[in-house]
C-alpha positions as CSV (number, residue, x, y, z in Angstrom):
1,M,-4.7,8.7,37.6
2,T,-8.4,8.1,36.9
3,E,-9.8,4.7,37.9
4,T,-12.4,3.0,35.7
5,K,-14.3,-0.2,35.8
6,N,-16.1,-1.6,32.8
7,G,-15.8,1.8,31.2
8,R,-17.5,3.6,34.1
9,S,-15.7,6.3,36.2
10,S,-18.1,5.9,39.2
11,F,-18.4,2.5,40.8
12,F,-18.3,0.3,43.9
13,D,-15.8,-2.5,43.9
14,G,-16.5,-4.3,47.2
15,G,-17.7,-7.9,47.3
16,L,-20.7,-9.5,48.9
17,L,-18.7,-12.0,51.0
18,Q,-16.5,-9.1,52.3
19,Y,-19.6,-7.2,53.3
20,I,-21.1,-10.2,55.0
21,G,-17.8,-10.8,56.9
22,W,-17.4,-7.2,58.1
23,T,-21.0,-7.0,59.1
24,I,-20.9,-10.3,61.1
25,L,-17.6,-9.3,62.7
26,G,-19.1,-5.9,63.7
27,A,-22.2,-7.6,65.2
28,I,-20.1,-10.1,67.1
29,V,-17.9,-7.4,68.6
30,T,-20.9,-5.3,69.5
31,I,-22.7,-8.2,71.2
32,F,-19.6,-9.4,73.2
33,T,-18.9,-5.8,74.4
34,L,-22.5,-5.1,75.2
35,G,-22.6,-2.3,72.7
36,I,-19.6,-0.4,74.0
37,C,-17.6,-1.1,70.8
38,Y,-20.6,-0.3,68.5
39,P,-18.8,2.9,67.3
40,W,-15.8,0.7,66.3
41,A,-18.1,-1.7,64.4
42,L,-19.6,1.3,62.6
43,C,-16.2,2.7,61.6
44,M,-15.1,-0.7,60.4
45,V,-18.1,-1.1,58.1
46,Y,-18.2,2.5,57.0
47,G,-14.5,2.3,56.2
48,W,-15.0,-0.8,54.1
49,K,-17.9,0.8,52.1
50,I,-16.3,4.1,51.6
51,N,-12.8,2.8,50.7
52,H,-14.4,0.6,48.0
53,T,-16.2,3.6,46.3
54,V,-14.9,5.5,43.3
55,I,-16.6,8.7,42.1
56,E,-15.7,10.2,38.8
57,G,-12.4,8.2,38.8
58,R,-11.4,9.3,42.3
59,R,-11.4,6.8,45.1
60,L,-12.9,7.8,48.4
61,Q,-11.0,7.3,51.7
62,F,-12.5,7.1,55.2
63,N,-10.5,8.8,57.9
64,G,-12.8,8.5,60.9
65,S,-11.7,6.7,64.0
66,A,-13.7,4.7,66.6
67,V,-12.3,7.0,69.4
68,G,-13.6,10.1,67.6
69,L,-17.0,8.6,67.0
70,F,-17.2,7.2,70.6
71,G,-17.0,10.8,72.0
72,N,-19.8,11.9,69.8
73,W,-21.8,8.7,70.6
74,V,-21.7,9.4,74.3
75,K,-22.7,13.1,73.8
76,W,-25.6,12.0,71.5
77,F,-26.7,9.3,74.0
78,L,-26.7,11.8,76.9
79,L,-28.7,14.4,74.8
80,T,-31.2,11.7,73.9
81,I,-31.7,10.8,77.6
82,I,-31.9,14.5,78.7
83,T,-34.6,15.2,76.0
84,I,-36.5,12.0,76.8
85,G,-35.7,10.5,73.4
86,I,-36.4,13.5,71.2
87,Y,-32.8,14.0,70.2
88,G,-32.7,10.5,69.0
89,F,-34.4,11.6,65.8
90,W,-31.3,13.7,65.0
91,V,-28.7,11.0,65.8
92,F,-29.0,9.5,62.3
93,I,-28.4,12.9,60.7
94,K,-25.5,13.6,63.0
95,L,-24.0,10.2,62.2
96,E,-24.2,10.9,58.5
97,D,-22.7,14.3,59.0
98,W,-19.8,12.8,60.9
99,K,-19.3,10.1,58.3
100,V,-19.1,12.7,55.5
101,R,-16.8,15.0,57.5
102,N,-14.4,12.0,57.8
103,T,-14.5,11.1,54.1
104,T,-12.0,12.5,51.6
105,F,-10.7,11.7,48.1
106,K,-7.7,9.5,48.4
107,V,-4.5,11.2,47.4
108,S,-2.6,9.2,44.7
């Protein structure tokens, strides 16, 4: 089944209040855990964004987990320390790659 919204087959159907709520919750969790649960907050917000995205009539689904991201996060953090911050320039790219590897089309 192909999803459409206002005659368009590619769209985002998340709402502003939902986005604000998820972002605030993620920030609160990150602050109260002194950053340890930041990967969980990222997964929560990524999941919301991706799960509300439809491309050419097919809804995306985020399959990433905070545990999976946490392992990578520790590795990236250590590599950044070892390289005196240089690896930090690649962390954004690695994070985007991880997000895409954990995104699929939802099976109807």
